[in-house]
Structures are given as structure tokens and as C-alpha cells.
C-alpha positions as CSV (number, residue, x, y, z in Angstrom):
1,X,2.8,-16.5,128.9
2,X,-0.3,-15.9,131.0
3,X,-0.3,-12.3,132.1
4,X,-2.3,-12.4,135.4
5,X,-3.8,-9.8,137.7
6,X,-6.2,-10.3,140.6
7,X,-8.2,-8.1,142.9
8,X,-8.5,-9.2,146.5
9,X,-10.2,-8.2,149.8
10,X,-6.8,-7.4,151.4
11,X,-3.1,-8.3,151.2
12,X,-3.0,-11.3,153.6
13,X,-3.2,-14.3,151.3
14,X,-4.2,-16.6,154.2
15,X,-7.1,-14.4,155.5
16,X,-8.3,-12.5,152.5
17,X,-10.1,-13.7,149.4
18,X,-9.7,-13.3,145.6
19,X,-12.6,-11.4,144.2
20,X,-11.7,-11.1,140.5
21,X,-9.2,-12.6,138.1
22,X,-8.1,-11.1,134.8
23,X,-5.6,-12.7,132.5
24,X,-4.3,-12.3,128.9
25,X,-2.5,-14.9,126.8
26,X,0.6,-12.8,125.9
27,X,1.2,-14.6,122.6
28,X,-2.5,-14.2,121.6
29,X,-3.7,-11.1,123.5
30,X,-7.2,-11.5,122.0
31,X,-7.5,-14.6,124.3
32,X,-8.4,-13.1,127.6
33,X,-10.2,-14.1,130.8
34,X,-12.2,-12.2,133.4
35,X,-14.3,-13.4,136.2
36,X,-15.6,-12.2,139.6
37,X,-16.8,-14.2,142.6
38,X,-18.1,-13.9,146.1
39,X,-15.5,-14.4,148.8
40,X,-15.0,-17.6,150.6
41,X,-16.8,-17.8,154.0
42,X,-14.9,-16.2,156.8
43,X,-12.5,-14.2,154.6
44,X,-11.5,-10.8,155.9
45,X,-12.4,-7.6,154.0
46,X,-10.4,-4.5,154.3
47,X,-11.9,-1.1,153.3
48,X,-8.6,0.1,151.9
49,X,-8.5,-2.8,149.5
50,X,-12.1,-2.0,148.4
51,X,-11.1,1.6,147.7
52,X,-8.3,0.4,145.4
53,X,-10.4,-2.2,143.5
54,X,-13.7,-0.3,143.5
55,X,-15.8,-3.3,144.8
56,X,-18.3,-2.7,147.6
57,X,-19.3,-5.1,150.3
58,X,-22.8,-5.2,148.7
59,X,-21.3,-6.2,145.4
60,X,-19.2,-8.9,147.0
61,X,-22.2,-10.3,148.8
62,X,-24.3,-10.3,145.6
63,X,-21.8,-12.2,143.4
64,X,-23.4,-15.4,142.2
65,X,-20.3,-17.3,141.2
66,X,-18.5,-19.1,144.0
67,X,-14.8,-18.8,144.7
68,X,-14.4,-22.4,143.6
69,X,-16.3,-21.8,140.3
70,X,-14.1,-18.8,139.4
71,X,-10.9,-20.8,140.1
72,X,-12.2,-23.7,138.0
73,X,-13.2,-21.4,135.1
74,X,-9.8,-19.8,135.2
75,X,-8.0,-23.2,135.1
76,X,-10.3,-24.3,132.2
77,X,-9.3,-21.2,130.3
78,X,-5.6,-21.8,131.0
79,X,-5.7,-25.5,130.0
80,X,-5.3,-25.1,126.2
81,X,-2.6,-22.4,126.5
82,X,0.8,-23.7,125.4
83,X,3.1,-21.3,127.4
84,X,1.8,-21.4,131.0
85,X,4.5,-19.2,132.4
86,X,2.8,-16.6,134.7
87,X,3.7,-13.0,134.2
88,X,2.4,-9.9,136.0
89,X,3.2,-6.7,137.9
90,X,4.7,-7.3,141.4
91,X,3.5,-10.8,140.9
92,X,4.4,-12.2,144.4
93,X,1.0,-11.3,145.9
94,X,-1.1,-12.8,143.0
95,X,1.0,-16.0,143.1
96,X,0.5,-16.3,146.9
97,X,-3.3,-15.8,146.6
98,X,-3.5,-18.3,143.7
99,X,-1.5,-20.9,145.5
100,X,-3.6,-20.6,148.6
101,X,-6.8,-20.7,146.6
102,X,-5.7,-23.9,144.8
103,X,-4.6,-25.5,148.1
104,X,-7.9,-24.6,149.7
105,X,-9.7,-26.5,146.9
106,X,-7.2,-29.4,146.9
107,X,-6.1,-28.6,143.3
108,X,-2.4,-29.1,142.6
109,X,-0.1,-26.2,141.5
110,X,0.8,-26.8,137.9
111,X,2.2,-23.5,136.8
112,X,5.9,-24.0,137.6
113,X,8.0,-21.8,139.8
114,X,9.5,-19.3,137.5
115,X,7.7,-16.1,136.6
116,X,8.1,-12.9,134.6
117,X,7.6,-9.8,136.7
118,X,7.2,-6.5,134.9
119,X,8.5,-4.7,138.0
120,X,11.9,-6.3,137.5
121,X,12.0,-5.3,133.9
122,X,10.8,-1.8,134.7
123,X,13.5,-1.5,137.5
124,X,16.2,-2.1,134.9
125,X,14.7,0.4,132.4
126,X,14.2,3.1,135.2
127,X,17.8,2.5,136.4
128,X,19.3,2.9,132.9
129,X,17.3,6.1,132.3
130,X,18.5,7.5,135.7
131,X,14.9,7.6,136.9
132,X,15.0,5.0,139.7
133,X,12.2,5.7,142.2
134,X,12.8,4.7,145.8
135,X,10.6,5.0,148.9
136,X,11.9,6.8,151.9
137,X,13.0,3.5,153.4
138,X,15.1,2.8,150.3
139,X,12.9,0.2,148.6
140,X,11.5,0.4,145.0
141,X,8.4,2.6,144.5
142,X,7.9,1.5,140.9
143,X,4.2,0.5,140.5
144,X,2.1,0.0,137.4
145,X,1.0,3.6,137.3
146,X,4.6,4.8,137.3
147,X,5.5,2.3,134.6
148,X,2.6,3.5,132.4
149,X,3.6,7.1,132.9
150,X,7.3,6.2,132.0
151,X,6.0,4.5,128.8
152,X,3.6,7.4,128.0
153,X,0.5,5.3,128.5
154,X,-2.3,7.3,130.2
155,X,-5.4,5.1,130.4
156,X,-5.8,4.1,134.1
157,X,-9.0,4.7,136.0
158,X,-9.1,5.6,139.6
159,X,-9.8,2.0,140.7
160,X,-8.1,-1.2,139.6
161,X,-9.7,-3.8,137.4
162,X,-8.0,-7.2,137.0
163,X,-8.5,-7.6,133.3
164,X,-7.6,-4.0,132.5
165,X,-4.4,-4.3,134.6
166,X,-3.5,-7.7,133.0
167,X,-3.9,-6.0,129.6
168,X,-1.8,-3.0,130.6
169,X,0.8,-5.3,132.1
170,X,0.9,-7.3,128.8
171,X,1.4,-4.0,127.0
172,X,4.3,-3.1,129.4
173,X,5.9,-6.5,128.9
174,X,5.8,-6.2,125.1
175,X,7.3,-2.7,125.1
176,X,10.1,-3.7,127.5
177,X,10.8,-7.2,126.0
178,X,10.2,-6.5,122.3
179,X,10.3,-2.7,122.1
180,X,6.9,-2.6,120.4
181,X,3.2,-2.1,121.0
182,X,1.0,-5.2,121.7
183,X,-2.6,-4.0,122.0
184,X,-4.2,-1.6,119.5
185,X,-6.0,0.3,122.2
186,X,-2.7,1.4,123.8
187,X,-1.0,2.5,120.6
């Protein structure tokens, strides 16, 4: 599997831009990808998103790599991987952004349409443990930080990083699927 995480300039996949991609090959976690890029021209930037991912407008403007270059480098990294099933935490947003980015560049979607979402696995574990977390409107409030706390992993920084989050999600998937540690640094 390809455990994927991305940081973006907001949550609207049509109006906002990918700014970084992190990925880990689940079966070979030493094989990892990370890249940053400047946003595509005209993309919207939301300050709330920048607070979460730690990027500044100055950093976004100074990135040398284009959006197209980042996507092409990511696809080149993916190419030799045998299992191209995408996995991630609350993956719907990353998938939407990646599909739009590929369409914008006239690159066909070749990842299939079935994914492994660590939120779904966590939901089952939280429910079995009697620790299901719901928001006031009754929807799930299980995010990566809450999953890490549930599993006893305390390594998160204040801001998100696509590669770190991909590695943490790979660790979560290994513990939920196989009941064992995946990466030495999270032992």
C-alpha cells in the first residue's frame, strides 16, 4: 500500500492547492517520498490551513518546485511500487485533491477506487473499547491525534507535516491490522 498524506492551502479541492505530499510504502516503510511545491496560479490560501500545516505565505511563494513537478515526482516514486492501493487517515480529502491535481495536468487516475482508511479501522477499535468519540452533532471525532493517543504514541508536533503524518498513519495501520509495531522510531 501507499500510505499518503498531503498538506493543502485549504479544504476546497477545486479552489485550493496541494503544497506538500508525504508517502510511505507500507510493505517497505524505508521507501518514502516527500516533496513541497509552490501553489498553482490563482489557488486560494486560507490562514487556518496554514496554522495547521505550519507553512507561511512567504514559504509558499519561495518554493522552487512547481505543482506539476511535485505531482510528476510523486508518480515516478509510485511507479515501481507493486501494491498501489492508497491508504491514509480520513483519506477522502487527499484523494479529492490528488484527483483534481491529476485532472488539471491531464494525467489519468491509475490508483483504483478502493482505499484503506485508518479512520474506519480506528472507529471499530474505539467502538469495541467503549471509547467512541462523537462531536456534538453526532459525527465521528476520531482524528489522527486521538488515534495516536489511543495507541500510546506521543510524537506529534503542533503543526502537521505530510511525511510525518504518512509515517504515523502507516504505524497506526500496522498496529490495527497486524497488531505490531512498524517503524522503529514509534516503538
